[in-house]
All heavy atoms as TSV, in Angstrom:
chain	resi	resn	atom	element	x	y	z
A	1	MET	N	N	0.829	-1.174	-0.012
A	1	MET	CA	C	0.013	-0.016	-0.013
A	1	MET	C	C	0.903	1.215	0.001
A	1	MET	O	O	1.969	1.244	0.589
A	1	MET	CB	C	-0.862	-0.053	1.272
A	1	MET	CG	C	-1.840	1.089	1.383
A	1	MET	SD	S	-3.042	0.809	2.678
A	1	MET	CE	C	-3.878	-0.638	2.038
A	2	LYS	N	N	0.437	2.286	-0.679
A	2	LYS	CA	C	1.244	3.527	-0.780
A	2	LYS	C	C	0.436	4.659	-0.144
A	2	LYS	O	O	-0.804	4.652	-0.155
A	2	LYS	CB	C	1.503	3.823	-2.228
A	2	LYS	CG	C	2.417	2.847	-2.902
A	2	LYS	CD	C	2.765	3.259	-4.298
A	2	LYS	CE	C	3.593	2.219	-4.990
A	2	LYS	NZ	N	4.951	2.158	-4.504
A	3	ALA	N	N	1.165	5.608	0.380
A	3	ALA	CA	C	0.564	6.824	0.988
A	3	ALA	C	C	1.300	7.993	0.459
A	3	ALA	O	O	2.570	7.967	0.228
A	3	ALA	CB	C	0.620	6.781	2.493
A	4	ARG	N	N	0.607	9.090	0.252
A	4	ARG	CA	C	1.219	10.358	-0.147
A	4	ARG	C	C	0.842	11.405	0.860
A	4	ARG	O	O	-0.317	11.562	1.201
A	4	ARG	CB	C	0.719	10.725	-1.545
A	4	ARG	CG	C	1.280	12.056	-2.038
A	4	ARG	CD	C	1.081	12.227	-3.552
A	4	ARG	NE	N	1.940	11.278	-4.239
A	4	ARG	CZ	C	1.657	10.682	-5.401
A	4	ARG	NH1	N	0.545	11.051	-5.992
A	4	ARG	NH2	N	2.460	9.841	-5.944
A	5	VAL	N	N	1.850	12.092	1.308
A	5	VAL	CA	C	1.673	13.170	2.296
A	5	VAL	C	C	2.035	14.499	1.616
A	5	VAL	O	O	3.098	14.632	1.015
A	5	VAL	CB	C	2.558	12.962	3.563
A	5	VAL	CG1	C	2.397	14.113	4.514
A	5	VAL	CG2	C	2.265	11.606	4.202
A	6	HIS	N	N	1.126	15.466	1.719
A	6	HIS	CA	C	1.371	16.841	1.246
A	6	HIS	C	C	1.587	17.719	2.498
A	6	HIS	O	O	0.749	17.746	3.373
A	6	HIS	CB	C	0.235	17.405	0.449
A	6	HIS	CG	C	-0.011	16.624	-0.813
A	6	HIS	ND1	N	0.492	17.087	-2.024
A	6	HIS	CD2	C	-0.676	15.498	-1.097
A	6	HIS	CE1	C	0.158	16.232	-2.952
A	6	HIS	NE2	N	-0.573	15.283	-2.432
A	7	VAL	N	N	2.717	18.413	2.570
A	7	VAL	CA	C	3.058	19.280	3.704
A	7	VAL	C	C	3.203	20.670	3.175
A	7	VAL	O	O	3.952	20.920	2.230
A	7	VAL	CB	C	4.339	18.830	4.445
A	7	VAL	CG1	C	4.622	19.764	5.598
A	7	VAL	CG2	C	4.231	17.384	4.868
A	8	MET	N	N	2.445	21.639	3.774
A	8	MET	CA	C	2.533	23.036	3.383
A	8	MET	C	C	2.559	23.885	4.615
A	8	MET	O	O	2.085	23.484	5.683
A	8	MET	CB	C	1.217	23.413	2.597
A	8	MET	CG	C	1.072	22.733	1.257
A	8	MET	SD	S	2.273	23.238	-0.016
A	8	MET	CE	C	1.826	24.931	-0.254
A	9	LEU	N	N	3.139	25.109	4.483
A	9	LEU	CA	C	3.137	26.053	5.542
A	9	LEU	C	C	1.695	26.465	5.807
A	9	LEU	O	O	0.920	26.600	4.900
A	9	LEU	CB	C	4.021	27.272	5.240
A	9	LEU	CG	C	5.506	27.000	5.245
A	9	LEU	CD1	C	6.230	28.227	4.677
A	9	LEU	CD2	C	6.012	26.696	6.637
A	10	LYS	N	N	1.383	26.709	7.070
A	10	LYS	CA	C	0.040	27.154	7.419
A	10	LYS	C	C	-0.155	28.591	6.849
A	10	LYS	O	O	0.831	29.317	6.637
A	10	LYS	CB	C	-0.154	27.196	8.935
A	10	LYS	CG	C	-0.233	25.842	9.561
A	10	LYS	CD	C	-0.453	25.934	11.041
A	10	LYS	CE	C	-0.592	24.522	11.653
A	10	LYS	NZ	N	-0.781	24.600	13.107
A	11	ASP	N	N	-1.420	28.959	6.644
A	11	ASP	CA	C	-1.709	30.291	6.152
A	11	ASP	C	C	-1.179	31.309	7.192
A	11	ASP	O	O	-1.317	31.091	8.406
A	11	ASP	CB	C	-3.217	30.497	5.976
A	11	ASP	CG	C	-3.765	29.575	4.864
A	11	ASP	OD1	O	-3.003	29.167	3.994
A	11	ASP	OD2	O	-4.997	29.247	4.944
A	12	GLY	N	N	-0.625	32.370	6.730
A	12	GLY	CA	C	-0.124	33.392	7.627
A	12	GLY	C	C	1.358	33.227	7.995
A	12	GLY	O	O	1.977	34.125	8.525
A	13	VAL	N	N	1.923	32.025	7.726
A	13	VAL	CA	C	3.358	31.821	7.978
A	13	VAL	C	C	4.115	32.252	6.760
A	13	VAL	O	O	3.794	31.896	5.615
A	13	VAL	CB	C	3.632	30.310	8.265
A	13	VAL	CG1	C	5.141	30.049	8.409
A	13	VAL	CG2	C	2.882	29.852	9.520
A	14	LEU	N	N	5.111	33.109	6.981
A	14	LEU	CA	C	5.916	33.598	5.820
A	14	LEU	C	C	6.621	32.441	5.106
A	14	LEU	O	O	7.092	31.462	5.759
A	14	LEU	CB	C	6.967	34.589	6.382
A	14	LEU	CG	C	6.452	35.877	6.957
A	14	LEU	CD1	C	7.613	36.738	7.463
A	14	LEU	CD2	C	5.617	36.642	5.937
A	15	ASP	N	N	6.648	32.552	3.772
A	15	ASP	CA	C	7.271	31.522	2.949
A	15	ASP	C	C	8.378	32.103	2.135
A	15	ASP	O	O	8.133	32.519	0.949
A	15	ASP	CB	C	6.191	30.884	2.089
A	15	ASP	CG	C	6.679	29.714	1.273
A	15	ASP	OD1	O	7.876	29.404	1.280
A	15	ASP	OD2	O	5.830	29.055	0.639
A	16	PRO	N	N	9.619	32.262	2.667
A	16	PRO	CA	C	10.689	32.879	1.898
A	16	PRO	C	C	11.045	32.061	0.628
A	16	PRO	O	O	11.433	32.706	-0.396
A	16	PRO	CB	C	11.883	32.925	2.893
A	16	PRO	CG	C	11.487	32.083	4.021
A	16	PRO	CD	C	10.001	31.895	4.014
A	17	GLN	N	N	10.955	30.763	0.631
A	17	GLN	CA	C	11.267	30.006	-0.563
A	17	GLN	C	C	10.215	30.277	-1.639
A	17	GLN	O	O	10.532	30.437	-2.809
A	17	GLN	CB	C	11.305	28.496	-0.245
A	17	GLN	CG	C	12.527	28.078	0.544
A	17	GLN	CD	C	12.505	26.610	0.853
A	17	GLN	OE1	O	11.469	26.057	1.188
A	17	GLN	NE2	N	13.688	25.977	0.732
A	18	GLY	N	N	8.936	30.364	-1.250
A	18	GLY	CA	C	7.907	30.715	-2.196
A	18	GLY	C	C	8.113	32.066	-2.801
A	18	GLY	O	O	7.941	32.288	-3.993
A	19	GLU	N	N	8.533	33.034	-1.950
A	19	GLU	CA	C	8.782	34.370	-2.441
A	19	GLU	C	C	9.971	34.394	-3.435
A	19	GLU	O	O	9.937	35.110	-4.414
A	19	GLU	CB	C	9.051	35.368	-1.274
A	19	GLU	CG	C	7.814	35.694	-0.543
A	19	GLU	CD	C	6.779	36.434	-1.365
A	19	GLU	OE1	O	7.108	37.361	-2.154
A	19	GLU	OE2	O	5.592	36.043	-1.295
A	20	ALA	N	N	10.990	33.578	-3.145
A	20	ALA	CA	C	12.135	33.497	-4.062
A	20	ALA	C	C	11.712	32.927	-5.402
A	20	ALA	O	O	12.144	33.386	-6.479
A	20	ALA	CB	C	13.261	32.658	-3.422
A	21	VAL	N	N	10.872	31.902	-5.368
A	21	VAL	CA	C	10.371	31.315	-6.624
A	21	VAL	C	C	9.556	32.305	-7.402
A	21	VAL	O	O	9.685	32.476	-8.605
A	21	VAL	CB	C	9.542	30.048	-6.346
A	21	VAL	CG1	C	8.862	29.535	-7.563
A	21	VAL	CG2	C	10.446	28.949	-5.785
A	22	LYS	N	N	8.633	33.054	-6.665
A	22	LYS	CA	C	7.840	34.083	-7.326
A	22	LYS	C	C	8.700	35.135	-7.999
A	22	LYS	O	O	8.472	35.507	-9.142
A	22	LYS	CB	C	6.925	34.736	-6.298
A	22	LYS	CG	C	6.079	35.859	-6.855
A	22	LYS	CD	C	5.288	36.542	-5.742
A	22	LYS	CE	C	4.758	37.828	-6.270
A	22	LYS	NZ	N	4.449	38.763	-5.218
A	23	HIS	N	N	9.753	35.573	-7.279
A	23	HIS	CA	C	10.665	36.581	-7.849
A	23	HIS	C	C	11.378	36.026	-9.065
A	23	HIS	O	O	11.510	36.716	-10.113
A	23	HIS	CB	C	11.690	36.988	-6.766
A	23	HIS	CG	C	12.706	37.957	-7.299
A	23	HIS	ND1	N	12.435	39.259	-7.613
A	23	HIS	CD2	C	14.014	37.774	-7.600
A	23	HIS	CE1	C	13.514	39.825	-8.088
A	23	HIS	NE2	N	14.498	38.979	-8.061
A	24	ALA	N	N	11.854	34.802	-9.001
A	24	ALA	CA	C	12.571	34.192	-10.134
A	24	ALA	C	C	11.637	34.029	-11.327
A	24	ALA	O	O	12.034	34.249	-12.479
A	24	ALA	CB	C	13.134	32.819	-9.730
A	25	LEU	N	N	10.391	33.662	-11.070
A	25	LEU	CA	C	9.395	33.537	-12.210
A	25	LEU	C	C	9.218	34.904	-12.857
A	25	LEU	O	O	9.145	35.017	-14.106
A	25	LEU	CB	C	8.075	32.965	-11.695
A	25	LEU	CG	C	8.131	31.499	-11.351
A	25	LEU	CD1	C	6.814	31.106	-10.650
A	25	LEU	CD2	C	8.367	30.638	-12.521
A	26	GLY	N	N	9.112	35.948	-12.038
A	26	GLY	CA	C	8.969	37.331	-12.584
A	26	GLY	C	C	10.142	37.687	-13.423
A	26	GLY	O	O	10.026	38.294	-14.483
A	27	THR	N	N	11.390	37.347	-12.941
A	27	THR	CA	C	12.575	37.652	-13.671
A	27	THR	C	C	12.633	36.930	-15.025
A	27	THR	O	O	13.159	37.447	-16.010
A	27	THR	CB	C	13.795	37.237	-12.854
A	27	THR	OG1	O	13.779	37.959	-11.607
A	27	THR	CG2	C	15.125	37.506	-13.541
A	28	LEU	N	N	11.983	35.758	-15.117
A	28	LEU	CA	C	11.981	34.969	-16.344
A	28	LEU	C	C	10.830	35.438	-17.282
A	28	LEU	O	O	10.646	34.836	-18.319
A	28	LEU	CB	C	11.853	33.489	-16.020
A	28	LEU	CG	C	13.044	32.853	-15.358
A	28	LEU	CD1	C	12.719	31.461	-14.856
A	28	LEU	CD2	C	14.243	32.855	-16.305
A	29	GLY	N	N	10.055	36.464	-16.819
A	29	GLY	CA	C	9.005	36.976	-17.698
A	29	GLY	C	C	7.619	36.469	-17.376
A	29	GLY	O	O	6.665	36.793	-18.089
A	30	PHE	N	N	7.483	35.678	-16.335
A	30	PHE	CA	C	6.145	35.177	-15.947
A	30	PHE	C	C	5.521	36.171	-14.971
A	30	PHE	O	O	5.557	35.972	-13.754
A	30	PHE	CB	C	6.209	33.799	-15.321
A	30	PHE	CG	C	6.806	32.747	-16.297
A	30	PHE	CD1	C	8.110	32.346	-16.189
A	30	PHE	CD2	C	5.993	32.215	-17.260
A	30	PHE	CE1	C	8.625	31.380	-17.071
A	30	PHE	CE2	C	6.521	31.268	-18.150
A	30	PHE	CZ	C	7.828	30.861	-18.040
A	31	SER	N	N	4.961	37.247	-15.497
A	31	SER	CA	C	4.464	38.347	-14.640
A	31	SER	C	C	3.061	38.059	-14.064
A	31	SER	O	O	2.604	38.813	-13.231
A	31	SER	CB	C	4.439	39.618	-15.463
A	31	SER	OG	O	3.578	39.479	-16.574
A	32	GLY	N	N	2.405	37.012	-14.491
A	32	GLY	CA	C	1.024	36.747	-14.039
A	32	GLY	C	C	0.953	35.937	-12.769
A	32	GLY	O	O	-0.119	35.500	-12.369
A	33	VAL	N	N	2.069	35.756	-12.056
A	33	VAL	CA	C	2.059	34.975	-10.812
A	33	VAL	C	C	1.923	35.938	-9.649
A	33	VAL	O	O	2.845	36.728	-9.346
A	33	VAL	CB	C	3.340	34.120	-10.672
A	33	VAL	CG1	C	3.314	33.332	-9.358
A	33	VAL	CG2	C	3.478	33.183	-11.887
A	34	ALA	N	N	0.795	35.825	-8.923
A	34	ALA	CA	C	0.537	36.746	-7.805
A	34	ALA	C	C	1.120	36.209	-6.487
A	34	ALA	O	O	1.403	36.994	-5.582
A	34	ALA	CB	C	-0.955	36.978	-7.631
A	35	GLY	N	N	1.367	34.930	-6.372
A	35	GLY	CA	C	1.884	34.392	-5.140
A	35	GLY	C	C	2.316	32.956	-5.312
A	35	GLY	O	O	1.816	32.287	-6.189
A	36	VAL	N	N	3.290	32.524	-4.509
A	36	VAL	CA	C	3.796	31.137	-4.522
A	36	VAL	C	C	3.913	30.643	-3.113
A	36	VAL	O	O	4.443	31.379	-2.271
A	36	VAL	CB	C	5.151	31.056	-5.261
A	36	VAL	CG1	C	5.705	29.618	-5.198
A	36	VAL	CG2	C	5.063	31.535	-6.705
A	37	ARG	N	N	3.410	29.448	-2.843
A	37	ARG	CA	C	3.624	28.792	-1.581
A	37	ARG	C	C	4.325	27.467	-1.929
A	37	ARG	O	O	3.844	26.689	-2.777
A	37	ARG	CB	C	2.280	28.438	-0.874
A	37	ARG	CG	C	1.447	29.678	-0.555
A	37	ARG	CD	C	1.979	30.530	0.526
A	37	ARG	NE	N	1.808	29.871	1.866
A	37	ARG	CZ	C	2.253	30.417	2.995
A	37	ARG	NH1	N	2.897	31.554	2.968
A	37	ARG	NH2	N	2.006	29.851	4.113
A	38	GLN	N	N	5.453	27.195	-1.309
A	38	GLN	CA	C	6.189	25.998	-1.589
A	38	GLN	C	C	5.990	24.978	-0.503
A	38	GLN	O	O	5.959	25.385	0.673
A	38	GLN	CB	C	7.668	26.320	-1.749
A	38	GLN	CG	C	8.490	25.101	-2.183
A	38	GLN	CD	C	9.901	25.506	-2.555
A	38	GLN	OE1	O	10.123	26.536	-3.181
A	38	GLN	NE2	N	10.881	24.702	-2.144
A	39	GLY	N	N	5.877	23.757	-0.843
A	39	GLY	CA	C	5.683	22.694	0.113
A	39	GLY	C	C	6.492	21.454	-0.242
A	39	GLY	O	O	7.427	21.541	-1.020
A	40	LYS	N	N	6.086	20.343	0.307
A	40	LYS	CA	C	6.781	19.109	-0.035
A	40	LYS	C	C	5.789	17.977	-0.121
A	40	LYS	O	O	4.737	17.983	0.530
A	40	LYS	CB	C	7.875	18.781	0.982
A	40	LYS	CG	C	7.406	18.681	2.416
A	40	LYS	CD	C	8.580	18.560	3.384
A	40	LYS	CE	C	8.100	18.691	4.822
A	40	LYS	NZ	N	9.174	18.747	5.789
A	41	VAL	N	N	6.132	16.973	-0.935
A	41	VAL	CA	C	5.321	15.808	-1.074
A	41	VAL	C	C	6.200	14.608	-0.673
A	41	VAL	O	O	7.361	14.484	-1.122
A	41	VAL	CB	C	4.865	15.599	-2.563
A	41	VAL	CG1	C	4.132	14.270	-2.733
A	41	VAL	CG2	C	3.981	16.760	-3.003
A	42	ILE	N	N	5.619	13.765	0.164
A	42	ILE	CA	C	6.345	12.579	0.658
A	42	ILE	C	C	5.579	11.351	0.309
A	42	ILE	O	O	4.419	11.218	0.663
A	42	ILE	CB	C	6.600	12.648	2.186
A	42	ILE	CG1	C	7.289	13.914	2.572
A	42	ILE	CG2	C	7.334	11.414	2.670
A	42	ILE	CD1	C	7.244	14.244	4.045
A	43	ASP	N	N	6.177	10.445	-0.471
A	43	ASP	CA	C	5.526	9.193	-0.845
A	43	ASP	C	C	6.110	8.051	0.028
A	43	ASP	O	O	7.308	7.939	0.169
A	43	ASP	CB	C	5.775	8.832	-2.332
A	43	ASP	CG	C	4.922	9.684	-3.280
A	43	ASP	OD1	O	3.922	10.213	-2.835
A	43	ASP	OD2	O	5.337	9.798	-4.436
A	44	LEU	N	N	5.220	7.274	0.567
A	44	LEU	CA	C	5.611	6.172	1.466
A	44	LEU	C	C	5.078	4.847	0.927
A	44	LEU	O	O	3.933	4.768	0.500
A	44	LEU	CB	C	5.006	6.411	2.890
A	44	LEU	CG	C	5.381	7.698	3.596
A	44	LEU	CD1	C	4.445	7.937	4.780
A	44	LEU	CD2	C	6.801	7.656	4.046
A	45	ASP	N	N	5.945	3.850	0.988
A	45	ASP	CA	C	5.529	2.481	0.686
A	45	ASP	C	C	5.338	1.797	2.027
A	45	ASP	O	O	6.239	1.666	2.835
A	45	ASP	CB	C	6.594	1.739	-0.114
A	45	ASP	CG	C	6.714	2.208	-1.541
A	45	ASP	OD1	O	5.706	2.535	-2.160
A	45	ASP	OD2	O	7.851	2.278	-2.079
A	46	LEU	N	N	4.092	1.320	2.254
A	46	LEU	CA	C	3.742	0.762	3.538
A	46	LEU	C	C	3.471	-0.728	3.399
A	46	LEU	O	O	3.007	-1.176	2.353
A	46	LEU	CB	C	2.474	1.443	4.067
A	46	LEU	CG	C	2.541	2.975	4.152
A	46	LEU	CD1	C	1.149	3.536	4.496
A	46	LEU	CD2	C	3.536	3.391	5.174
A	47	THR	N	N	3.706	-1.453	4.494
A	47	THR	CA	C	3.394	-2.883	4.520
A	47	THR	C	C	1.986	-3.156	4.961
A	47	THR	O	O	1.497	-4.257	4.876
A	47	THR	CB	C	4.374	-3.638	5.399
A	47	THR	OG1	O	4.316	-3.147	6.734
A	47	THR	CG2	C	5.817	-3.562	4.846
A	48	ALA	N	N	1.316	-2.114	5.519
A	48	ALA	CA	C	-0.076	-2.281	5.991
A	48	ALA	C	C	-0.977	-2.705	4.882
A	48	ALA	O	O	-0.824	-2.378	3.711
A	48	ALA	CB	C	-0.541	-0.966	6.584
A	49	THR	N	N	-2.040	-3.478	5.276
A	49	THR	CA	C	-3.037	-3.886	4.312
A	49	THR	C	C	-4.397	-3.264	4.553
A	49	THR	O	O	-5.270	-3.313	3.722
A	49	THR	CB	C	-3.183	-5.452	4.321
A	49	THR	OG1	O	-3.510	-5.851	5.650
A	49	THR	CG2	C	-1.927	-6.114	3.850
A	50	ASP	N	N	-4.582	-2.647	5.704
A	50	ASP	CA	C	-5.841	-2.002	6.032
A	50	ASP	C	C	-5.653	-0.465	5.824
A	50	ASP	O	O	-4.793	0.158	6.450
A	50	ASP	CB	C	-6.203	-2.280	7.508
A	50	ASP	CG	C	-7.432	-1.547	7.895
A	50	ASP	OD1	O	-8.557	-1.932	7.419
A	50	ASP	OD2	O	-7.334	-0.591	8.695
A	51	ALA	N	N	-6.483	0.138	4.937
A	51	ALA	CA	C	-6.276	1.538	4.585
A	51	ALA	C	C	-6.498	2.467	5.778
A	51	ALA	O	O	-5.736	3.413	5.972
A	51	ALA	CB	C	-7.246	1.887	3.444
A	52	ALA	N	N	-7.471	2.190	6.614
A	52	ALA	CA	C	-7.773	3.036	7.767
A	52	ALA	C	C	-6.595	3.024	8.750
A	52	ALA	O	O	-6.152	4.044	9.269
A	52	ALA	CB	C	-9.049	2.635	8.417
A	53	ALA	N	N	-6.069	1.842	9.003
A	53	ALA	CA	C	-4.939	1.703	9.929
A	53	ALA	C	C	-3.712	2.346	9.324
A	53	ALA	O	O	-2.937	3.032	10.056
A	53	ALA	CB	C	-4.664	0.238	10.223
A	54	ALA	N	N	-3.498	2.226	8.042
A	54	ALA	CA	C	-2.356	2.852	7.368
A	54	ALA	C	C	-2.461	4.359	7.474
A	54	ALA	O	O	-1.445	5.027	7.784
A	54	ALA	CB	C	-2.300	2.412	5.924
A	55	GLU	N	N	-3.641	4.935	7.229
A	55	GLU	CA	C	-3.798	6.354	7.327
A	55	GLU	C	C	-3.519	6.884	8.734
A	55	GLU	O	O	-2.896	7.885	8.924
A	55	GLU	CB	C	-5.171	6.797	6.860
A	55	GLU	CG	C	-5.369	8.304	6.891
A	55	GLU	CD	C	-6.676	8.733	6.338
A	55	GLU	OE1	O	-7.418	7.963	5.732
A	55	GLU	OE2	O	-6.979	9.953	6.518
A	56	ALA	N	N	-4.035	6.149	9.688
A	56	ALA	CA	C	-3.804	6.564	11.122
A	56	ALA	C	C	-2.327	6.507	11.451
A	56	ALA	O	O	-1.820	7.415	12.123
A	56	ALA	CB	C	-4.577	5.641	12.024
A	57	GLU	N	N	-1.627	5.491	10.975
A	57	GLU	CA	C	-0.201	5.384	11.237
A	57	GLU	C	C	0.595	6.502	10.585
A	57	GLU	O	O	1.477	7.112	11.158
A	57	GLU	CB	C	0.368	4.016	10.819
A	57	GLU	CG	C	1.760	3.830	11.157
A	57	GLU	CD	C	2.287	2.410	10.816
A	57	GLU	OE1	O	1.822	1.851	9.781
A	57	GLU	OE2	O	3.147	1.916	11.557
A	58	VAL	N	N	0.233	6.847	9.374
A	58	VAL	CA	C	0.894	7.908	8.637
A	58	VAL	C	C	0.652	9.251	9.291
A	58	VAL	O	O	1.542	10.107	9.388
A	58	VAL	CB	C	0.506	7.978	7.127
A	58	VAL	CG1	C	1.061	9.147	6.459
A	58	VAL	CG2	C	0.993	6.663	6.453
A	59	ARG	N	N	-0.516	9.488	9.788
A	59	ARG	CA	C	-0.819	10.703	10.551
A	59	ARG	C	C	0.065	10.845	11.781
A	59	ARG	O	O	0.588	11.949	12.060
A	59	ARG	CB	C	-2.320	10.780	10.932
A	59	ARG	CG	C	-3.222	11.008	9.792
A	59	ARG	CD	C	-4.676	11.278	10.154
A	59	ARG	NE	N	-5.441	11.566	8.998
A	59	ARG	CZ	C	-5.450	12.727	8.352
A	59	ARG	NH1	N	-4.730	13.757	8.806
A	59	ARG	NH2	N	-6.161	12.902	7.273
A	60	VAL	N	N	0.328	9.733	12.479
A	60	VAL	CA	C	1.185	9.768	13.646
A	60	VAL	C	C	2.609	10.058	13.186
A	60	VAL	O	O	3.347	10.853	13.807
A	60	VAL	CB	C	1.120	8.424	14.428
A	60	VAL	CG1	C	2.205	8.403	15.497
A	60	VAL	CG2	C	-0.242	8.242	15.051
A	61	MET	N	N	3.045	9.493	12.046
A	61	MET	CA	C	4.355	9.776	11.484
A	61	MET	C	C	4.515	11.302	11.187
A	61	MET	O	O	5.558	11.869	11.479
A	61	MET	CB	C	4.568	9.037	10.171
A	61	MET	CG	C	4.724	7.542	10.300
A	61	MET	SD	S	4.867	6.847	8.635
A	61	MET	CE	C	4.545	5.124	8.964
A	62	CYS	N	N	3.463	11.847	10.654
A	62	CYS	CA	C	3.512	13.315	10.310
A	62	CYS	C	C	3.624	14.126	11.574
A	62	CYS	O	O	4.396	15.103	11.647
A	62	CYS	CB	C	2.232	13.700	9.534
A	62	CYS	SG	S	2.190	13.051	7.879
A	63	GLU	N	N	2.830	13.808	12.588
A	63	GLU	CA	C	2.847	14.581	13.821
A	63	GLU	C	C	4.171	14.416	14.599
A	63	GLU	O	O	4.594	15.378	15.262
A	63	GLU	CB	C	1.696	14.122	14.719
A	63	GLU	CG	C	0.348	14.559	14.124
A	63	GLU	CD	C	-0.823	13.939	14.813
A	63	GLU	OE1	O	-0.658	13.154	15.772
A	63	GLU	OE2	O	-1.969	14.209	14.377
A	64	LYS	N	N	4.846	13.285	14.419
A	64	LYS	CA	C	6.113	13.087	15.144
A	64	LYS	C	C	7.367	13.477	14.321
A	64	LYS	O	O	8.359	13.850	14.945
A	64	LYS	CB	C	6.233	11.610	15.504
A	64	LYS	CG	C	5.274	11.209	16.624
A	64	LYS	CD	C	5.546	9.826	17.142
A	64	LYS	CE	C	4.626	9.545	18.310
A	64	LYS	NZ	N	5.079	8.347	19.015
A	65	LEU	N	N	7.322	13.415	13.029
A	65	LEU	CA	C	8.502	13.617	12.231
A	65	LEU	C	C	8.369	14.360	10.912
A	65	LEU	O	O	9.095	15.293	10.633
A	65	LEU	CB	C	9.204	12.268	11.904
A	65	LEU	CG	C	10.439	12.310	11.037
A	65	LEU	CD1	C	11.586	12.982	11.782
A	65	LEU	CD2	C	10.813	10.941	10.556
A	66	LEU	N	N	7.365	14.037	10.156
A	66	LEU	CA	C	7.336	14.480	8.753
A	66	LEU	C	C	6.858	15.953	8.613
A	66	LEU	O	O	7.190	16.535	7.617
A	66	LEU	CB	C	6.408	13.583	7.908
A	66	LEU	CG	C	6.838	12.105	7.864
A	66	LEU	CD1	C	5.847	11.300	7.067
A	66	LEU	CD2	C	8.258	11.954	7.321
A	67	ALA	N	N	6.137	16.469	9.577
A	67	ALA	CA	C	5.683	17.848	9.480
A	67	ALA	C	C	5.887	18.557	10.825
A	67	ALA	O	O	5.812	17.923	11.892
A	67	ALA	CB	C	4.182	17.896	9.183
A	68	ASN	N	N	6.236	19.780	10.770
A	68	ASN	CA	C	6.366	20.651	11.987
A	68	ASN	C	C	4.948	21.247	12.189
A	68	ASN	O	O	4.609	22.276	11.563
A	68	ASN	CB	C	7.394	21.701	11.762
A	68	ASN	CG	C	7.494	22.633	12.970
A	68	ASN	OD1	O	6.657	22.612	13.872
A	68	ASN	ND2	N	8.494	23.494	12.948
A	69	THR	N	N	4.148	20.592	13.004
A	69	THR	CA	C	2.726	20.989	13.122
A	69	THR	C	C	2.496	22.357	13.721
A	69	THR	O	O	1.396	22.869	13.735
A	69	THR	CB	C	1.929	19.903	13.878
A	69	THR	OG1	O	2.532	19.741	15.182
A	69	THR	CG2	C	1.896	18.605	13.113
A	70	VAL	N	N	3.594	22.997	14.232
A	70	VAL	CA	C	3.415	24.347	14.756
A	70	VAL	C	C	3.221	25.322	13.560
A	70	VAL	O	O	2.409	26.218	13.651
A	70	VAL	CB	C	4.657	24.748	15.559
A	70	VAL	CG1	C	4.595	26.214	15.986
A	70	VAL	CG2	C	4.768	23.853	16.809
A	71	ILE	N	N	3.971	25.088	12.494
A	71	ILE	CA	C	3.896	26.022	11.359
A	71	ILE	C	C	3.433	25.379	10.042
A	71	ILE	O	O	3.201	26.052	9.048
A	71	ILE	CB	C	5.271	26.696	11.117
A	71	ILE	CG1	C	6.347	25.698	10.783
A	71	ILE	CG2	C	5.619	27.584	12.299
A	71	ILE	CD1	C	7.656	26.263	10.275
A	72	GLU	N	N	3.263	24.051	10.031
A	72	GLU	CA	C	2.859	23.336	8.807
A	72	GLU	C	C	1.578	22.600	9.009
A	72	GLU	O	O	1.274	22.123	10.087
A	72	GLU	CB	C	3.954	22.337	8.370
A	72	GLU	CG	C	5.278	23.010	7.989
A	72	GLU	CD	C	6.393	22.021	7.684
A	72	GLU	OE1	O	6.513	21.027	8.365
A	72	GLU	OE2	O	7.114	22.282	6.693
A	73	LYS	N	N	0.862	22.409	7.881
A	73	LYS	CA	C	-0.313	21.604	7.869
A	73	LYS	C	C	-0.032	20.454	6.878
A	73	LYS	O	O	0.887	20.570	6.034
A	73	LYS	CB	C	-1.539	22.374	7.387
A	73	LYS	CG	C	-1.422	23.001	6.055
A	73	LYS	CD	C	-2.580	23.902	5.720
A	73	LYS	CE	C	-2.337	24.650	4.400
A	73	LYS	NZ	N	-3.418	25.556	4.118
A	74	PHE	N	N	-0.719	19.329	7.016
A	74	PHE	CA	C	-0.488	18.197	6.144
A	74	PHE	C	C	-1.773	17.479	5.806
A	74	PHE	O	O	-2.777	17.589	6.524
A	74	PHE	CB	C	0.500	17.178	6.801
A	74	PHE	CG	C	-0.011	16.518	8.020
A	74	PHE	CD1	C	-0.720	15.355	7.972
A	74	PHE	CD2	C	0.264	17.070	9.287
A	74	PHE	CE1	C	-1.198	14.771	9.106
A	74	PHE	CE2	C	-0.190	16.460	10.444
A	74	PHE	CZ	C	-0.970	15.322	10.362
A	75	THR	N	N	-1.759	16.844	4.633
A	75	THR	CA	C	-2.848	15.963	4.258
A	75	THR	C	C	-2.260	14.605	3.948
A	75	THR	O	O	-1.134	14.475	3.447
A	75	THR	CB	C	-3.611	16.492	3.031
A	75	THR	OG1	O	-2.732	16.648	1.924
A	75	THR	CG2	C	-4.297	17.820	3.353
A	76	VAL	N	N	-3.040	13.558	4.181
A	76	VAL	CA	C	-2.618	12.197	3.943
A	76	VAL	C	C	-3.586	11.551	2.926
A	76	VAL	O	O	-4.786	11.652	3.045
A	76	VAL	CB	C	-2.615	11.339	5.199
A	76	VAL	CG1	C	-2.317	9.898	4.881
A	76	VAL	CG2	C	-1.665	11.909	6.206
A	77	GLU	N	N	-3.014	10.966	1.928
A	77	GLU	CA	C	-3.782	10.277	0.878
A	77	GLU	C	C	-3.265	8.835	0.743
A	77	GLU	O	O	-2.074	8.609	0.573
A	77	GLU	CB	C	-3.576	11.034	-0.448
A	77	GLU	CG	C	-4.280	10.466	-1.668
A	77	GLU	CD	C	-3.936	11.251	-2.920
A	77	GLU	OE1	O	-3.064	12.160	-2.911
A	77	GLU	OE2	O	-4.498	10.932	-3.929
A	78	ILE	N	N	-4.197	7.912	0.925
A	78	ILE	CA	C	-3.836	6.465	0.744
A	78	ILE	C	C	-4.086	6.121	-0.727
A	78	ILE	O	O	-5.192	6.323	-1.226
A	78	ILE	CB	C	-4.621	5.580	1.690
A	78	ILE	CG1	C	-4.363	5.954	3.131
A	78	ILE	CG2	C	-4.333	4.091	1.430
A	78	ILE	CD1	C	-2.954	5.808	3.598
A	79	LEU	N	N	-3.058	5.662	-1.406
A	79	LEU	CA	C	-3.174	5.357	-2.855
A	79	LEU	C	C	-3.432	3.896	-3.150
A	79	LEU	O	O	-3.132	3.050	-2.369
A	79	LEU	CB	C	-1.887	5.801	-3.546
A	79	LEU	CG	C	-1.457	7.239	-3.272
A	79	LEU	CD1	C	-0.077	7.510	-3.883
A	79	LEU	CD2	C	-2.451	8.192	-3.888
């Protein structure tokens, strides 16, 4: 079973990497970009066979390691 985790900064948290990408896009002539938020995608290969149990386990992984829940939010998708 596979899981995909999307981690993004929470709304209101400054995103300097996103601002750098926005600036670079403007420099390359892409003037229609009003904002950029950068995040990360983590794909996991799991040995679990029960989707609900796998999702619960991945959520615990996110809370303990994969996401900084003070400033980041995450979503879990079982594939």
